[in-house]
DRENVO-505656 format. One record per residue (C-alpha): y, x, z; residue in three letters. Coordinates in steps of 0.5 Angstrom, whole numbers, padded with zeros to 4 digits, always signed. Last residue first. Example, Ala and Ser with C-alpha at 12.3 -4.5 7.8 and 13.67 -1.06 7.14 Angstrom:
# DRENVO-505656
-0002+0027+0014SER-0009+0025+0016ALA
***
This chain:
# DRENVO-505656
+0378+0096+0459VAL+0374+0100+0454ALA+0370+0104+0460THR+0368+0097+0464LYS+0366+0095+0457GLU+0362+0101+0456ARG+0358+0100+0463GLU+0355+0093+0461PRO+0355+0095+0453GLY+0361+0096+0449PRO+0359+0097+0442PRO+0358+0105+0440GLY+0359+0112+0443GLY+0367+0113+0441ALA+0369+0106+0444PRO+0370+0100+0440LEU+0376+0096+0440GLY+0377+0095+0432ALA+0369+0095+0431GLY+0369+0089+0428PRO+0377+0086+0427PRO+0381+0085+0433GLY+0382+0087+0440GLU+0383+0094+0443GLY+0391+0093+0444GLY+0393+0098+0438ALA+0388+0094+0434ARG+0390+0087+0436ASP+0397+0089+0434LYS+0395+0092+0427ARG+0391+0086+0426VAL+0396+0081+0428ARG+0401+0085+0423TYR+0396+0084+0417LEU+0395+0077+0419LEU+0403+0076+0419TRP+0403+0080+0412ALA+0397+0075+0409VAL+0401+0069+0412VAL+0408+0071+0408ALA+0404+0073+0402ALA+0401+0066+0402ALA+0408+0063+0403LEU+0410+0066+0397THR+0405+0064+0393LEU+0405+0057+0395GLY+0413+0057+0393VAL+0411+0060+0387LEU+0406+0055+0385PHE+0410+0049+0387ILE+0416+0052+0383ALA+0411+0052+0377THR+0409+0045+0378LEU+0416+0043+0378VAL+0418+0047+0372PRO+0412+0045+0368GLN+0413+0048+0361VAL+0408+0046+0356GLU+0407+0053+0352VAL+0402+0054+0347LYS+0400+0061+0346TRP+0399+0063+0339SER+0407+0064+0337GLY+0406+0072+0336ALA+0399+0073+0334PRO+0393+0073+0339LEU+0387+0077+0336PHE+0391+0083+0333SER+0395+0083+0340GLN+0388+0084+0344LEU+0388+0092+0343GLU+0395+0092+0344PHE+0395+0088+0351ASP+0389+0092+0353GLN+0392+0099+0352VAL+0399+0096+0356PHE+0394+0094+0361GLN+0391+0101+0362ARG+0398+0104+0362LEU+0400+0099+0368LEU+0394+0101+0372MET+0396+0108+0371MET+0403+0107+0374ALA+0400+0103+0379ALA+0395+0109+0381THR+0401+0114+0381GLY+0405+0109+0386ALA+0398+0109+0390PHE+0399+0117+0391VAL+0406+0116+0393LEU+0405+0111+0398ALA+0398+0115+0401ALA+0403+0121+0401PRO+0408+0117+0405PHE+0403+0115+0410PHE+0404+0120+0416ARG+0412+0120+0415VAL+0412+0113+0415ALA+0408+0113+0422ARG+0412+0118+0425GLU+0419+0114+0424PRO+0424+0119+0420ILE+0428+0124+0424GLY+0424+0130+0421THR+0421+0133+0428LYS+0417+0139+0428ILE+0412+0139+0434GLY+0408+0144+0430THR+0401+0139+0431GLY+0401+0138+0424ALA+0406+0142+0420THR+0401+0144+0415ARG+0397+0138+0414TRP+0403+0134+0413LEU+0406+0139+0408ARG+0399+0139+0404TYR+0400+0131+0404ALA+0407+0131+0402ALA+0405+0136+0396LEU+0399+0132+0394TRP+0403+0125+0394GLY+0408+0129+0390ALA+0403+0131+0385GLY+0400+0124+0384ASN+0407+0121+0384SER+0410+0126+0378VAL+0403+0125+0374LEU+0403+0118+0374ALA+0411+0117+0373LEU+0410+0122+0367VAL+0405+0117+0364PHE+0409+0111+0366LEU+0415+0114+0362VAL+0411+0115+0356ARG+0408+0108+0356ALA+0415+0105+0356TYR+0417+0110+0351TRP+0412+0107+0346SER+0410+0111+0340ALA+0405+0116+0343GLY+0402+0110+0347LEU+0402+0106+0340ALA+0399+0112+0337GLN+0393+0113+0342VAL+0392+0105+0341ALA+0391+0105+0334GLY+0386+0111+0334ALA+0382+0107+0339SER+0381+0110+0346LEU+0375+0114+0347THR+0378+0121+0347SER+0383+0118+0352GLY+0378+0117+0357TYR+0375+0124+0356TRP+0382+0127+0357ALA+0383+0123+0364GLY+0376+0125+0366VAL+0378+0132+0365PRO+0385+0131+0369ILE+0382+0126+0374GLN+0377+0131+0377ALA+0383+0135+0380VAL+0386+0129+0383LEU+0380+0127+0386SER+0378+0134+0388LEU+0385+0135+0392THR+0385+0128+0395LEU+0378+0129+0398VAL+0380+0136+0400TRP+0386+0134+0403LEU+0382+0128+0407GLY+0377+0133+0410VAL+0383+0138+0412ARG+0387+0132+0416MET+0380+0130+0419GLY+0379+0137+0421ALA+0386+0138+0424MET+0386+0132+0428ARG+0379+0133+0431SER+0381+0139+0433GLY+0388+0137+0436GLY+0386+0131+0440GLU+0391+0126+0439GLU+0389+0123+0433ILE+0395+0121+0429GLY+0395+0126+0423GLY+0388+0123+0422SER+0391+0117+0419SER+0396+0120+0415GLY+0391+0125+0412VAL+0385+0120+0411LEU+0390+0115+0407LEU+0391+0121+0402ALA+0384+0122+0402GLY+0383+0114+0401THR+0388+0114+0395LEU+0384+0120+0392SER+0377+0117+0393THR+0380+0110+0390GLY+0383+0113+0384PHE+0377+0117+0383LEU+0373+0111+0382ILE+0377+0108+0377MET+0377+0114+0373HIS+0369+0115+0373LEU+0369+0108+0371TYR+0374+0109+0365ARG+0370+0115+0363PRO+0363+0111+0364PHE+0365+0105+0359VAL+0366+0109+0352ASP+0360+0114+0353GLY+0355+0109+0356LEU+0356+0105+0350PRO+0357+0097+0350LEU+0352+0092+0351HIS+0351+0091+0358LEU+0346+0085+0358GLY+0346+0078+0357GLY+0340+0073+0355GLY+0342+0073+0348PRO+0341+0080+0347SER+0341+0083+0340SER+0344+0077+0337LEU+0349+0076+0343TYR+0352+0083+0343ALA+0352+0083+0335TYR+0356+0077+0335LEU+0361+0080+0341TRP+0362+0087+0338THR+0368+0085+0334HIS+0371+0082+0340PRO+0373+0088+0343ARG+0378+0087+0349THR+0373+0083+0353MET+0368+0088+0353LEU+0373+0093+0356LEU+0374+0088+0362LEU+0367+0087+0363ASN+0365+0094+0363HIS+0370+0096+0368VAL+0368+0090+0373PHE+0360+0091+0372ALA+0361+0098+0373TYR+0365+0097+0380ALA+0360+0092+0382VAL+0355+0097+0381ALA+0359+0102+0385LEU+0360+0097+0391PHE+0353+0095+0392CYS+0352+0103+0392LEU+0357+0104+0397ALA+0354+0098+0401SER+0348+0102+0401GLY+0351+0108+0403ALA+0354+0105+0409LEU+0348+0102+0411ILE+0345+0109+0411TRP+0350+0113+0414PRO+0350+0107+0420ARG+0342+0108+0421ARG+0343+0115+0425GLY+0346+0111+0431GLY+0351+0106+0432GLN+0352+0099+0429ARG+0358+0095+0430TRP+0362+0097+0424ALA+0356+0099+0420ALA+0354+0092+0421VAL+0360+0089+0418TYR+0360+0094+0412LEU+0353+0092+0410GLY+0355+0084+0410TYR+0361+0086+0405TYR+0356+0090+0401GLY+0351+0084+0401ILE+0356+0079+0399LEU+0359+0084+0394MET+0352+0085+0391LEU+0351+0077+0390LEU+0358+0076+0387VAL+0356+0082+0382ALA+0350+0079+0380ALA+0353+0074+0376LEU+0356+0079+0371TRP+0349+0083+0370TYR+0346+0076+0370TRP+0350+0074+0363GLY+0354+0080+0360MET+0355+0076+0354LEU+0358+0070+0359ILE+0363+0075+0362SER+0365+0077+0355SER+0366+0070+0353THR+0370+0068+0359PHE+0375+0074+0359PHE+0376+0073+0352PHE+0378+0066+0351GLN+0381+0066+0358GLY+0386+0071+0356TYR+0393+0068+0358LEU+0391+0063+0363LEU+0384+0066+0365GLN+0388+0072+0367LEU+0393+0069+0371PHE+0387+0065+0375LEU+0384+0072+0376LEU+0390+0075+0378PRO+0391+0070+0384ALA+0384+0070+0386VAL+0383+0078+0387GLY+0388+0079+0393PHE+0383+0075+0397THR+0377+0079+0395VAL+0380+0085+0396THR+0384+0083+0403LEU+0377+0081+0406ALA+0374+0088+0404MET+0380+0092+0407VAL+0379+0088+0413ASN+0371+0090+0413PRO+0373+0097+0411LEU+0378+0099+0417LEU+0373+0100+0423LYS+0369+0104+0419VAL+0375+0108+0416LEU+0378+0110+0423PHE+0371+0111+0426ARG+0370+0117+0420ALA+0376+0120+0422ALA+0375+0120+0429PRO+0368+0123+0429ARG+0370+0128+0424LEU+0370+0133+0430ASP+0363+0132+0432ARG+0361+0135+0426ARG+0353+0136+0428GLY+0349+0134+0422LEU+0350+0126+0424ARG+0358+0127+0424VAL+0357+0130+0417ALA+0353+0124+0415ILE+0358+0119+0418GLU+0364+0123+0414LEU+0360+0122+0407GLY+0359+0115+0408THR+0366+0114+0410ALA+0368+0117+0404THR+0364+0113+0399LEU+0366+0107+0403THR+0373+0109+0403GLY+0374+0110+0396GLY+0371+0103+0394LEU+0375+0099+0399LEU+0381+0103+0398VAL+0381+0103+0391ASN+0379+0095+0391MET+0385+0094+0396MET+0390+0097+0392LEU+0387+0094+0385VAL+0388+0087+0388HIS+0395+0089+0390LEU+0396+0091+0383LEU+0393+0085+0380PHE+0398+0081+0383THR+0404+0084+0380LEU+0400+0085+0373VAL+0398+0078+0373LEU+0405+0075+0376LEU+0409+0079+0370ILE+0404+0077+0365GLU+0405+0069+0367LEU+0413+0070+0367LEU+0412+0073+0360VAL+0407+0067+0358PRO+0413+0062+0360PRO+0410+0057+0365ALA+0405+0051+0365PRO+0401+0054+0359LEU+0398+0049+0354GLY+0392+0045+0354VAL+0389+0049+0348PRO+0389+0055+0353PHE+0389+0061+0348PRO+0385+0058+0341ASP+0378+0060+0341PRO+0376+0066+0337ILE+0372+0065+0330VAL+0379+0065+0327GLU+0381+0072+0329PRO+0375+0075+0325THR+0368+0078+0328MET
***
């Protein structure tokens, strides 16, 4: 397929300079990726913890409860933070993204239904106690894993216009057209991002548990999840790199920007692990650092996310390189609309402020025993007539 076959980029013209739209795409996508990683990794980890609790590891109940309470809110933020990057993506690369989505057909449309089912499962799990909770969480995890695969497949297919004609002719009704060996390393890489970030969060959240046995058990599991995820990223990352085109590998090696991002990812992830390990080793010792306790506990997660963000920027670099031959310089038509752009930026700022306020309210309500599903539940389950008195 030649570049002439691909539709022109947004023929009515971009309302702002492409550089500004690209920056906004990356920034909003990073927020979406943060929530998406916690959602995917948190659901998988919560499923494992709930199974362990049912097998007798009662000391892991507080850690499991933390994730189960957190996930419905994370799902809501994942969807909310996904709107803005989708808008910027369709402005800059709509002719690629929509074509690949159409070629996937029902496989892409099914992602919406699977997200709804998984979302409902998280709410049910947040309220329901007993032996069925692990199975409900496992069902939600499977839904999110399927959505993640469709997401990765679509983003890769949009960078390969030369495969579109064959994909359509081979399956006009839609399908998963790319080889599993090309998609799966990217897919595993994204899953490992999620589990590593969840592990770091679990170390920090468990550090706030008052009961010593549960605190150490939760932190130990979080550290293991973080360690195994980071170690697994090494061979998976090498596999991922082997699937890149020769031109992309050469561009990565020649770019100082890409090299800095790669080093930043390694350093941030390594520092995140060391911070999590030190937090686990010093838990319960009474050592004071002079830094607010909450900041110390979630510092490892911040470092791990910085590493994840660096890798996401590298992915964006590769995507831009793969598409540049189909988007020659000057191909974007720009019709700057300063008033419209200003209104959008003000609206985006206000929306960010509202989300920040909502997060503050959720945190405050959690501390007061109110708020989102499961936020004020005692360990035994939803408040019944007797438990409501205990909870109060």
